[in-house]
Backbone as CSV, one residue per row, in Angstrom:
resi,resn,N_x,N_y,N_z,CA_x,CA_y,CA_z,C_x,C_y,C_z
1,MET,-0.843,23.055,-0.087,-1.961,22.511,0.660,-2.182,21.021,0.345
2,LEU,-1.954,20.658,-0.928,-2.147,19.272,-1.336,-1.212,18.332,-0.575
3,PHE,0.024,18.753,-0.361,0.965,17.891,0.351,0.602,17.755,1.829
4,LEU,0.041,18.814,2.412,-0.431,18.721,3.799,-1.599,17.746,3.902
5,LYS,-2.517,17.810,2.936,-3.630,16.856,2.926,-3.107,15.441,2.739
6,SER,-2.108,15.278,1.885,-1.536,13.949,1.650,-0.921,13.380,2.925
7,VAL,-0.204,14.213,3.657,0.402,13.769,4.918,-0.693,13.421,5.928
8,PHE,-1.723,14.244,5.989,-2.834,13.990,6.910,-3.471,12.630,6.615
9,PHE,-3.810,12.380,5.340,-4.447,11.114,4.983,-3.484,9.944,5.130
10,LEU,-2.195,10.171,4.942,-1.190,9.127,5.153,-1.187,8.696,6.623
11,ILE,-1.272,9.661,7.508,-1.292,9.351,8.942,-2.586,8.641,9.317
12,ILE,-3.710,9.121,8.807,-5.004,8.576,9.187,-5.234,7.165,8.628
13,VAL,-5.076,6.980,7.319,-5.469,5.707,6.707,-4.382,4.638,6.885
14,PRO,-3.227,4.742,6.207,-2.222,3.687,6.429,-1.694,3.684,7.863
15,GLY,-1.691,4.833,8.514,-1.235,4.886,9.899,-2.091,4.030,10.813
16,THR,-3.393,4.058,10.585,-4.304,3.227,11.375,-4.088,1.751,11.069
17,VAL,-3.980,1.427,9.778,-3.829,0.030,9.347,-2.505,-0.566,9.809
18,THR,-1.425,0.220,9.748,-0.095,-0.341,10.022,0.443,-0.055,11.426
19,LEU,-0.157,0.873,12.139,0.354,1.193,13.476,-0.679,0.975,14.575
20,VAL,-1.843,1.597,14.446,-2.835,1.558,15.521,-3.399,0.154,15.706
21,ILE,-3.899,-0.443,14.635,-4.494,-1.778,14.754,-3.448,-2.815,15.192
22,PRO,-2.246,-2.850,14.568,-1.241,-3.797,15.081,-0.886,-3.578,16.551
23,TYR,-0.855,-2.329,16.988,-0.576,-2.045,18.401,-1.597,-2.753,19.291
24,PHE,-2.870,-2.624,18.939,-3.906,-3.255,19.757,-3.865,-4.777,19.651
25,ILE,-3.488,-5.291,18.492,-3.353,-6.746,18.345,-2.234,-7.264,19.251
26,LEU,-1.163,-6.500,19.364,-0.011,-6.936,20.160,-0.172,-6.687,21.662
27,LEU,-1.225,-6.010,22.062,-1.431,-5.730,23.485,-1.604,-6.988,24.333
28,ASP,-1.951,-8.096,23.717,-2.160,-9.330,24.484,-0.861,-9.910,25.038
29,GLY,0.267,-9.321,24.649,1.556,-9.753,25.185,2.171,-10.935,24.465
30,SER,1.613,-11.321,23.323,2.134,-12.485,22.603,3.378,-12.165,21.776
31,ALA,3.693,-10.891,21.619,4.860,-10.519,20.820,6.141,-10.906,21.552
32,VAL,7.156,-11.209,20.790,8.437,-11.616,21.340,9.179,-10.398,21.911
33,ASN,10.011,-10.624,22.889,10.855,-9.576,23.451,11.890,-9.168,22.405
34,LEU,12.064,-7.892,22.191,12.982,-7.409,21.162,14.413,-7.236,21.665
35,GLY,14.748,-7.845,22.796,16.088,-7.715,23.339,17.170,-8.306,22.443
36,HIS,16.957,-9.500,21.927,17.930,-10.163,21.054,17.250,-10.476,19.724
37,TRP,17.768,-9.880,18.665,17.120,-10.023,17.369,17.582,-11.263,16.631
38,ALA,16.617,-11.988,16.078,16.896,-13.130,15.210,16.878,-12.637,13.767
39,ALA,17.310,-13.494,12.857,17.334,-13.139,11.430,15.951,-12.735,10.942
40,GLN,14.922,-13.401,11.439,13.544,-13.093,11.049,13.193,-11.639,11.388
41,GLN,13.677,-11.153,12.514,13.383,-9.778,12.913,14.142,-8.773,12.053
42,TRP,15.359,-9.116,11.662,16.094,-8.234,10.756,15.396,-8.159,9.404
43,LEU,14.945,-9.309,8.895,14.213,-9.324,7.627,12.906,-8.545,7.748
44,GLY,12.252,-8.679,8.883,11.032,-7.909,9.125,11.297,-6.412,9.092
45,SER,12.411,-5.996,9.671,12.774,-4.569,9.667,13.025,-4.071,8.250
46,ILE,13.673,-4.897,7.448,13.914,-4.523,6.046,12.588,-4.403,5.300
47,ALA,11.664,-5.345,5.539,10.348,-5.283,4.897,9.590,-4.026,5.319
48,ILE,9.697,-3.666,6.582,9.032,-2.446,7.069,9.596,-1.220,6.357
49,LEU,10.910,-1.123,6.272,11.526,0.032,5.599,11.167,0.085,4.120
50,LEU,11.195,-1.065,3.454,10.837,-1.129,2.042,9.368,-0.762,1.841
51,GLY,8.497,-1.311,2.678,7.075,-0.991,2.588,6.805,0.487,2.812
52,ALA,7.474,1.072,3.795,7.299,2.505,4.066,7.801,3.346,2.893
53,ALA,8.930,2.968,2.312,9.465,3.706,1.162,8.502,3.637,-0.024
54,ILE,7.941,2.455,-0.273,6.973,2.298,-1.359,5.753,3.173,-1.104
55,LEU,5.242,3.110,0.094,4.061,3.891,0.460,4.314,5.387,0.289
56,LEU,5.438,5.869,0.774,5.757,7.297,0.662,5.925,7.720,-0.795
57,ARG,6.565,6.884,-1.595,6.726,7.208,-3.024,5.364,7.297,-3.715
58,CYS,4.460,6.384,-3.387,3.130,6.398,-4.002,2.329,7.634,-3.591
59,VAL,2.413,8.008,-2.337,1.724,9.217,-1.872,2.290,10.434,-2.596
60,TRP,3.608,10.468,-2.766,4.255,11.557,-3.511,3.737,11.602,-4.946
61,ASP,3.684,10.451,-5.612,3.205,10.399,-6.996,1.743,10.822,-7.102
62,PHE,0.929,10.397,-6.155,-0.473,10.806,-6.172,-0.584,12.328,-6.082
63,ALA,0.216,12.944,-5.233,0.147,14.395,-5.060,0.780,15.144,-6.226
64,SER,1.993,14.743,-6.616,2.724,15.517,-7.617,2.248,15.265,-9.044
65,VAL,1.914,14.029,-9.368,1.495,13.691,-10.735,-0.027,13.689,-10.842
66,GLY,-0.679,13.010,-9.894,-2.125,12.863,-9.957,-2.904,14.045,-9.414
67,ARG,-2.213,14.932,-8.677,-2.844,16.099,-8.064,-4.004,15.707,-7.144
68,GLY,-3.752,14.683,-6.325,-4.750,14.223,-5.369,-4.070,13.497,-4.221
69,THR,-4.885,12.848,-3.406,-4.364,12.138,-2.240,-4.785,10.667,-2.314
70,LEU,-4.362,9.890,-1.321,-4.746,8.492,-1.262,-6.153,8.293,-0.727
71,ALA,-6.770,9.339,-0.241,-8.118,9.231,0.322,-9.177,9.239,-0.775
72,PRO,-10.159,8.358,-0.670,-11.224,8.326,-1.677,-11.995,9.642,-1.791
73,ILE,-11.983,10.453,-0.739,-12.696,11.730,-0.806,-11.905,12.802,-1.553
74,ASP,-10.634,12.551,-1.839,-9.801,13.505,-2.580,-8.819,12.728,-3.473
75,PRO,-9.355,11.943,-4.425,-8.489,11.083,-5.241,-7.719,11.883,-6.286
76,PRO,-6.700,11.265,-6.882,-5.963,11.938,-7.959,-6.882,12.319,-9.117
77,LYS,-6.610,13.465,-9.698,-7.385,13.950,-10.850,-6.862,13.364,-12.149
78,GLU,-5.602,12.981,-12.153,-4.957,12.377,-13.320,-4.618,10.932,-12.991
79,LEU,-4.699,10.056,-13.983,-4.323,8.662,-13.803,-2.804,8.579,-13.604
80,VAL,-2.394,7.994,-12.500,-0.970,7.862,-12.188,-0.494,6.508,-12.725
81,VAL,0.385,6.564,-13.740,0.904,5.336,-14.349,2.434,5.320,-14.361
82,GLY,3.053,6.303,-13.741,4.499,6.373,-13.679,5.009,5.901,-12.328
83,GLY,6.297,6.031,-12.132,6.903,5.610,-10.874,6.699,4.119,-10.666
84,LEU,6.327,3.737,-9.478,6.101,2.325,-9.176,4.856,1.789,-9.862
85,TYR,3.954,2.678,-10.249,2.738,2.267,-10.946,3.032,1.757,-12.363
86,ARG,4.236,1.944,-12.844,4.628,1.383,-14.141,4.773,-0.129,-14.068
87,TYR,4.967,-0.664,-12.863,5.263,-2.081,-12.696,4.131,-2.888,-12.057
88,VAL,3.297,-2.243,-11.261,2.191,-2.915,-10.574,1.091,-1.875,-10.342
89,ARG,-0.173,-2.291,-10.500,-1.285,-1.336,-10.416,-1.563,-0.856,-8.996
90,ASN,-1.156,-1.599,-8.003,-1.473,-1.248,-6.617,-0.245,-1.247,-5.711
91,PRO,0.787,-0.490,-6.077,2.002,-0.536,-5.256,1.792,-0.002,-3.837
92,MET,0.830,0.908,-3.656,0.596,1.440,-2.323,0.137,0.316,-1.389
93,TYR,-0.778,-0.513,-1.883,-1.240,-1.637,-1.075,-0.138,-2.674,-0.881
94,VAL,0.695,-2.873,-1.878,1.828,-3.792,-1.747,2.759,-3.272,-0.644
95,GLY,2.981,-1.958,-0.613,3.806,-1.367,0.435,3.219,-1.575,1.819
96,VAL,1.904,-1.394,1.946,1.238,-1.614,3.238,1.356,-3.081,3.643
97,LEU,1.168,-3.993,2.696,1.297,-5.416,3.006,2.716,-5.752,3.484
98,LEU,3.730,-5.190,2.819,5.102,-5.397,3.274,5.303,-4.885,4.698
99,LEU,4.736,-3.721,4.991,4.814,-3.177,6.353,4.188,-4.148,7.358
100,LEU,2.985,-4.629,7.043,2.291,-5.526,7.974,3.046,-6.838,8.171
101,LEU,3.520,-7.414,7.074,4.276,-8.666,7.201,5.607,-8.442,7.903
102,GLY,6.213,-7.280,7.670,7.441,-6.934,8.381,7.212,-6.815,9.875
103,GLU,6.088,-6.216,10.244,5.751,-6.115,11.671,5.515,-7.500,12.263
104,ALA,4.837,-8.355,11.496,4.596,-9.717,11.978,5.917,-10.452,12.217
105,ALA,6.868,-10.268,11.302,8.181,-10.901,11.471,8.956,-10.271,12.618
106,LEU,8.938,-8.955,12.697,9.670,-8.258,13.752,9.204,-8.702,15.135
107,PHE,7.892,-8.783,15.302,7.331,-9.140,16.611,7.026,-10.628,16.734
108,GLN,7.364,-11.381,15.675,7.119,-12.821,15.638,5.691,-13.135,16.095
109,SER,4.749,-12.506,15.400,3.357,-12.562,15.799,2.486,-13.238,14.736
110,ALA,1.950,-14.399,15.089,1.011,-15.088,14.201,-0.278,-14.269,14.068
111,ALA,-0.650,-13.558,15.115,-1.861,-12.732,15.063,-1.716,-11.639,14.004
112,LEU,-0.528,-11.066,13.869,-0.315,-10.045,12.841,-0.306,-10.656,11.444
113,VAL,0.152,-11.892,11.310,0.083,-12.569,10.006,-1.382,-12.777,9.635
114,ARG,-2.200,-13.216,10.584,-3.633,-13.394,10.318,-4.288,-12.058,9.950
115,TYR,-3.929,-11.015,10.663,-4.464,-9.682,10.363,-4.059,-9.253,8.947
116,ALA,-2.793,-9.405,8.591,-2.314,-9.021,7.255,-3.040,-9.812,6.174
117,THR,-3.268,-11.091,6.416,-3.975,-11.931,5.452,-5.414,-11.459,5.277
118,GLY,-6.092,-11.210,6.375,-7.464,-10.702,6.311,-7.537,-9.347,5.635
119,TRP,-6.580,-8.488,5.958,-6.533,-7.161,5.337,-6.371,-7.297,3.831
120,LEU,-5.496,-8.196,3.393,-5.270,-8.373,1.959,-6.534,-8.868,1.254
121,VAL,-7.257,-9.782,1.856,-8.503,-10.267,1.256,-9.496,-9.121,1.107
122,VAL,-9.651,-8.326,2.154,-10.578,-7.193,2.099,-10.142,-6.196,1.039
123,ILE,-8.867,-5.852,0.998,-8.362,-4.884,0.021,-8.525,-5.417,-1.399
124,HIS,-8.280,-6.691,-1.603,-8.475,-7.276,-2.934,-9.926,-7.094,-3.382
125,LEU,-10.859,-7.353,-2.500,-12.274,-7.189,-2.835,-12.615,-5.725,-3.108
126,VAL,-12.061,-4.810,-2.316,-12.277,-3.374,-2.531,-11.731,-2.965,-3.899
127,VAL,-10.536,-3.434,-4.223,-9.918,-3.087,-5.510,-10.760,-3.615,-6.665
128,VAL,-11.137,-4.868,-6.610,-11.852,-5.497,-7.723,-13.267,-4.944,-7.886
129,PHE,-13.976,-4.770,-6.784,-15.390,-4.408,-6.878,-15.694,-2.926,-6.710
130,TYR,-14.716,-2.139,-6.249,-14.957,-0.701,-6.110,-13.948,0.128,-6.903
131,GLU,-12.670,0.018,-6.545,-11.672,0.909,-7.132,-11.540,0.769,-8.643
132,GLU,-11.405,-0.458,-9.122,-11.229,-0.630,-10.566,-12.432,-0.152,-11.371
133,PRO,-13.671,-0.454,-10.966,-14.802,0.110,-11.710,-14.845,1.635,-11.681
134,VAL,-14.510,2.233,-10.543,-14.494,3.696,-10.443,-13.423,4.275,-11.368
135,LEU,-12.238,3.696,-11.357,-11.162,4.177,-12.224,-11.487,3.961,-13.699
136,ARG,-12.119,2.849,-14.006,-12.516,2.571,-15.392,-13.534,3.624,-15.862
137,HIS,-14.464,3.968,-14.990,-15.464,4.992,-15.317,-14.811,6.374,-15.456
138,ARG,-13.891,6.691,-14.556,-13.266,8.013,-14.542,-12.271,8.217,-15.684
139,PHE,-11.467,7.193,-15.986,-10.380,7.372,-16.947,-10.567,6.607,-18.264
140,GLY,-11.603,5.790,-18.348,-11.968,5.141,-19.603,-10.903,4.275,-20.241
141,GLU,-10.711,4.502,-21.531,-9.817,3.666,-22.336,-8.369,3.702,-21.845
142,SER,-7.927,4.839,-21.336,-6.543,4.905,-20.855,-6.344,3.959,-19.665
143,TYR,-7.345,3.833,-18.810,-7.242,2.896,-17.688,-7.306,1.452,-18.188
144,ASP,-8.156,1.191,-19.178,-8.236,-0.156,-19.753,-6.895,-0.575,-20.350
145,ARG,-6.242,0.326,-21.092,-4.917,0.020,-21.665,-3.907,-0.254,-20.554
146,TYR,-3.966,0.554,-19.518,-3.072,0.383,-18.376,-3.286,-0.997,-17.738
147,CYS,-4.536,-1.384,-17.527,-4.842,-2.682,-16.914,-4.357,-3.852,-17.765
148,LEU,-4.421,-3.692,-19.058,-3.949,-4.751,-19.946,-2.430,-4.894,-19.905
149,SER,-1.745,-3.832,-19.527,-0.278,-3.824,-19.542,0.367,-4.111,-18.194
150,VAL,-0.332,-3.837,-17.111,0.276,-3.920,-15.782,-0.593,-4.802,-14.884
151,ARG,0.033,-5.732,-14.187,-0.701,-6.638,-13.305,-1.159,-5.934,-12.040
152,ARG,-2.185,-6.493,-11.436,-2.812,-5.901,-10.251,-1.894,-5.936,-9.032
153,TRP,-1.260,-7.069,-8.734,-0.531,-7.233,-7.474,0.950,-7.533,-7.631
154,LEU,1.321,-8.309,-8.615,2.725,-8.700,-8.755,3.395,-7.890,-9.847
155,PRO,4.567,-7.357,-9.558,5.271,-6.575,-10.598,5.506,-7.412,-11.839
156,GLY,5.411,-6.744,-12.956,5.624,-7.413,-14.233,6.324,-6.466,-15.190
157,LYS,5.957,-6.576,-16.433,6.596,-5.720,-17.441,6.252,-4.247,-17.177
158,GLN,7.078,-3.414,-17.650,6.962,-1.974,-17.448,5.889,-1.399,-18.375
159,PHE,5.054,-0.498,-17.846,4.024,0.165,-18.640,4.670,1.227,-19.510
160,GLU,4.364,1.184,-20.785,4.861,2.175,-21.737,3.717,3.123,-22.063
161,GLN,3.814,4.317,-21.563,2.764,5.304,-21.766,2.852,5.886,-23.180
162,ALA,1.701,5.925,-23.862,1.656,6.510,-25.207,1.800,8.019,-25.103
163,ASP,2.545,8.606,-26.032,2.741,10.061,-26.021,1.635,10.788,-26.701
């Protein structure tokens, strides 16, 4: 049941951010014709695939390790510090950002770049002022140690979990 909920929330939350909203942004017809691909579009496609892979891995880790979903109404019960979370505290958001920037490159859309930038600012504020305090309250010292070892957005040194 947990994996079904994870798939449902994956479709609803990141699906809206990366598919529905960009679709409506591109409705104005400003996107480039995809008949002949330039290098930028190939790179965009690679970013989309990489972002999707990151997102799917994080959803898997939330369900299998954390025993929860990406939705705030059903969050992981255990602090997830393995997998991609060993290198960056918010790999799921990094994956979504890669997807959005990949779409912007694929469709050569400045409007999608502006959307991705705005989305990142909002998510940064949500992480700093909501998610991190909630996680600090829920997981205490273990979350504090994790934060001291792993950067918020850019991959860095690997987190070494104490046994």
